[in-house]
N, CA, C and O of each residue as an XYZ file, in Angstrom:
316
protein
N      61.517    132.298     43.237
C      62.362    132.748     42.329
C      62.078    134.029     41.786
O      60.991    134.309     41.280
N      63.003    134.785     41.879
C      62.981    136.165     41.418
C      63.092    136.121     39.883
O      63.667    135.135     39.422
N      62.523    137.252     38.834
C      62.418    136.842     37.543
C      63.802    137.112     37.050
O      64.061    136.255     36.204
N      64.598    137.766     37.180
C      66.099    138.064     36.901
C      66.857    136.560     37.523
O      67.872    136.017     37.087
N      66.157    136.213     38.444
C      67.277    134.425     38.403
C      66.679    133.307     37.673
O      67.328    132.323     37.319
N      65.527    133.460     37.472
C      64.577    132.883     36.132
C      65.160    132.927     34.833
O      65.349    132.004     34.041
N      65.444    134.282     34.725
C      66.113    134.502     33.216
C      67.625    134.073     33.278
O      68.098    133.351     32.401
N      68.318    134.502     34.261
C      70.065    133.883     34.341
C      70.229    132.627     34.077
O      71.056    132.073     33.353
N      69.129    132.086     34.909
C      69.205    130.340     35.069
C      68.920    129.907     33.296
O      69.694    129.091     32.796
N      67.731    130.532     32.392
C      67.577    130.201     31.173
C      68.757    130.248     30.801
O      69.016    129.140     30.330
N      69.706    130.963     30.737
C      70.841    131.055     29.947
C      72.296    130.153     30.341
O      73.367    129.998     29.755
N      71.764    129.686     31.567
C      73.136    128.719     32.129
C      72.763    127.578     31.614
O      73.561    126.912     30.955
N      71.499    127.176     31.832
C      70.655    125.745     31.275
C      70.802    125.443     29.752
O      71.242    124.372     29.335
N      70.364    126.566     28.884
C      70.168    126.472     27.495
C      71.396    126.889     26.803
O      71.348    126.796     25.576
N      72.455    127.316     27.308
C      73.815    127.274     26.718
C      74.861    126.521     27.367
O      75.950    126.355     26.818
N      74.537    125.973     28.712
C      75.548    125.197     29.340
C      76.435    125.801     29.609
O      77.446    125.197     29.248
N      76.700    126.893     30.159
C      77.688    127.592     30.838
C      77.606    127.819     32.246
O      76.636    127.443     32.904
N      78.816    128.561     32.846
C      78.766    128.834     34.504
C      77.771    130.236     34.525
O      77.595    130.997     33.574
N      77.371    130.308     35.446
C      76.493    131.502     35.869
C      77.436    132.519     35.927
O      76.797    133.541     35.674
N      78.939    132.900     36.175
C      79.605    133.737     35.778
C      79.691    134.441     34.437
O      79.810    135.643     34.202
N      79.608    133.480     33.673
C      79.518    133.721     32.169
C      78.566    134.886     31.957
O      78.886    136.013     31.578
N      77.136    134.370     32.310
C      76.007    135.493     32.077
C      75.954    136.786     32.899
O      75.820    137.008     34.103
N      76.092    137.486     31.916
C      76.127    139.134     32.839
C      75.764    139.840     31.724
O      75.536    139.435     30.584
N      75.739    140.909     32.174
C      75.402    142.460     31.034
C      75.955    142.604     29.633
O      75.427    143.348     28.807
N      77.072    141.847     29.375
C      78.068    142.211     28.624
C      77.717    140.843     27.529
O      78.013    140.935     26.338
N      77.186    139.837     27.986
C      77.074    138.622     26.905
C      76.242    139.224     25.947
O      75.412    140.101     26.185
N      76.619    138.470     24.306
C      75.937    139.001     23.392
C      75.944    137.545     22.491
O      76.684    136.586     22.712
N      75.047    137.635     21.556
C      74.866    136.784     20.897
C      76.412    136.357     19.797
O      76.965    137.141     19.026
N      76.735    135.152     20.017
C      77.867    134.553     19.033
C      79.270    135.132     19.855
O      80.364    135.050     19.298
N      79.151    135.640     21.039
C      80.430    136.177     21.477
C      81.273    135.449     22.241
O      82.474    135.582     22.479
N      80.169    134.370     22.719
C      80.957    132.903     23.078
C      80.252    131.593     22.060
O      79.244    131.649     21.355
N      81.224    130.402     22.299
C      80.999    129.417     21.049
C      79.669    128.902     21.491
O      78.945    128.300     20.698
N      79.326    129.116     22.723
C      78.341    128.088     23.178
C      76.681    128.784     22.973
O      75.608    128.216     23.175
N      76.923    130.144     22.523
C      75.587    130.671     21.965
C      75.512    130.726     20.379
O      75.628    131.740     19.691
N      75.324    129.601     20.000
C      74.977    129.472     18.455
C      73.670    129.494     18.090
O      72.916    129.774     19.021
N      73.185    129.304     17.108
C      71.921    129.161     16.511
C      70.824    128.446     17.457
O      69.859    128.836     18.115
N      71.442    127.223     17.204
C      70.970    126.120     18.243
C      70.427    126.463     19.574
O      69.225    126.610     19.797
N      71.397    126.588     20.472
C      71.288    127.524     21.606
C      70.612    128.407     21.873
O      70.012    128.464     22.947
N      70.525    129.552     20.717
C      69.368    130.694     20.618
C      68.165    130.076     20.515
O      67.278    130.577     21.206
N      67.867    129.114     19.842
C      66.637    128.741     20.181
C      65.777    127.975     21.416
O      64.604    128.077     21.776
N      66.800    127.240     21.851
C      66.965    126.565     22.971
C      66.554    127.335     24.283
O      65.700    126.991     25.099
N      67.356    128.456     24.301
C      67.102    129.764     25.110
C      65.710    130.355     25.076
O      64.979    130.518     26.052
N      65.424    130.677     23.711
C      63.847    131.068     23.658
C      62.878    130.296     24.100
O      61.881    130.707     24.693
N      63.182    128.890     23.773
C      62.149    128.017     24.307
C      61.482    128.381     25.757
O      60.386    128.709     26.213
N      63.213    128.045     26.334
C      63.448    128.064     27.715
C      62.792    129.426     28.344
O      62.312    129.213     29.457
N      62.669    130.687     27.920
C      62.084    131.732     28.290
C      60.980    131.665     27.952
O      60.194    132.408     28.539
N      60.655    131.112     27.294
C      58.789    130.770     26.566
C      58.150    129.912     27.798
O      57.127    130.215     28.412
N      58.894    128.890     27.998
C      58.451    128.266     29.011
C      57.887    128.419     30.792
O      56.888    128.108     31.439
N      59.306    129.136     31.060
C      59.569    129.562     32.213
C      59.138    130.789     32.556
O      59.331    131.185     33.706
N      58.410    131.682     31.504
C      57.639    132.629     31.719
C      56.021    132.491     30.861
O      55.277    133.467     30.762
N      55.799    131.616     30.498
C      54.617    131.508     30.121
C      54.331    132.065     28.759
O      53.161    131.801     28.482
N      54.791    132.580     28.011
C      54.913    133.630     27.137
C      55.153    132.937     25.370
O      55.617    131.805     25.238
N      54.868    133.568     24.464
C      54.990    133.136     22.794
C      55.656    134.239     22.767
O      55.120    135.297     23.097
N      57.189    134.155     22.292
C      57.986    135.207     21.826
C      57.968    135.262     20.259
O      58.301    134.312     19.551
N      57.517    136.549     19.772
C      57.351    136.655     18.109
C      58.799    136.556     17.733
O      59.852    136.783     18.329
N      58.471    136.128     16.506
C      59.630    135.832     15.390
C      60.818    136.981     15.210
O      62.004    136.746     14.978
N      60.089    138.510     15.407
C      60.857    139.531     15.185
C      61.602    139.555     16.287
O      62.777    139.906     16.183
N      61.120    139.225     17.424
C      61.639    139.706     18.871
C      62.888    138.209     18.966
O      63.855    138.275     19.725
N      62.656    137.105     18.177
C      63.538    136.355     18.739
C      64.654    136.502     17.782
O      65.739    136.044     18.139
N      64.539    137.207     16.336
C      65.798    137.944     15.824
C      66.515    138.509     16.215
O      67.724    138.379     16.019
N      65.672    139.760     17.266
C      66.426    140.748     18.061
C      66.909    140.514     19.038
O      67.566    141.399     19.586
N      66.772    139.208     19.653
C      67.162    138.920     21.116
C      68.872    138.503     21.063
O      69.374    137.391     21.226
N      69.516    139.757     20.788
C      71.114    139.500     20.352
C      71.749    139.649     21.375
O      72.954    139.438     21.243
N      71.329    140.003     22.595
C      71.946    139.899     23.727
C      71.528    139.559     25.155
O      70.436    139.019     25.330
N      72.500    139.899     26.411
C      71.865    139.486     27.527
C      70.624    140.908     28.085
O      69.565    140.707     28.680
N      71.145    142.184     27.695
C      70.338    143.110     28.036
C      69.443    143.315     27.141
O      68.426    143.734     27.695
N      69.283    143.201     25.713
C      68.353    143.209     24.850
C      67.518    142.403     24.834
O      66.592    142.701     24.079
N      67.390    141.211     25.490
C      66.782    140.218     25.731
C      65.877    140.820     27.301
O      64.851    140.213     27.608
N      66.210    141.647     27.922
C      65.458    142.229     29.195
C      64.639    143.473     28.365
O      63.710    144.007     28.971
N      64.809    143.719     27.651
C      64.034    144.952     27.085
C      63.217    144.227     26.371
O      62.110    144.761     26.435
N      63.169    142.791     25.382
C      61.990    142.165     24.760
C      60.993    142.061     25.687
O      59.862    142.545     25.650
N      61.741    141.095     26.882
C      60.438    140.948     27.609
C      59.707    141.696     28.431
O      58.552    141.429     28.760
N      60.254    142.517     28.739
C      59.440    144.118     29.064
C      58.080    144.338     28.045
O      57.052    144.902     28.420
N      58.289    143.784     26.711
C      56.797    143.891     25.963
C      56.230    142.553     26.584
O      55.010    142.501     26.428
N      56.533    141.913     26.967
C      55.347    140.931     27.437
C      55.177    140.952     28.553
O      54.641    139.980     29.088
N      55.590    142.121     29.339
C      55.358    142.384     30.495
C      56.039    141.693     31.937
O      55.611    141.699     33.091
N      57.155    141.163     31.402
C      58.176    140.282     32.204
C      59.276    141.304     32.391
O      60.085    141.570     31.502
N      59.267    141.909     33.682
C      60.467    142.910     34.463
C      61.255    141.571     34.773
O      60.822    140.435     34.969
N      62.925    142.205     34.750
C      63.928    141.584     34.993
C      65.210    142.517     35.557
O      66.284    141.985     35.837
């Protein structure tokens, strides 16, 4: 599975949404499913799937689907 698929699936599983909901325009708080609890679930899922540990500042800055892709580059994960 490609990194982008792993990344998208993390959103689908953590937020309990359909794959169609996960796109470049998705932002934290833009849907009821992406609340603070789901956010931490998403971070945990990404850490597990990519075998990384995301720093606290990056957890806070992770505000959208696109921003998450930028943050993962810092950890040498290209999606």
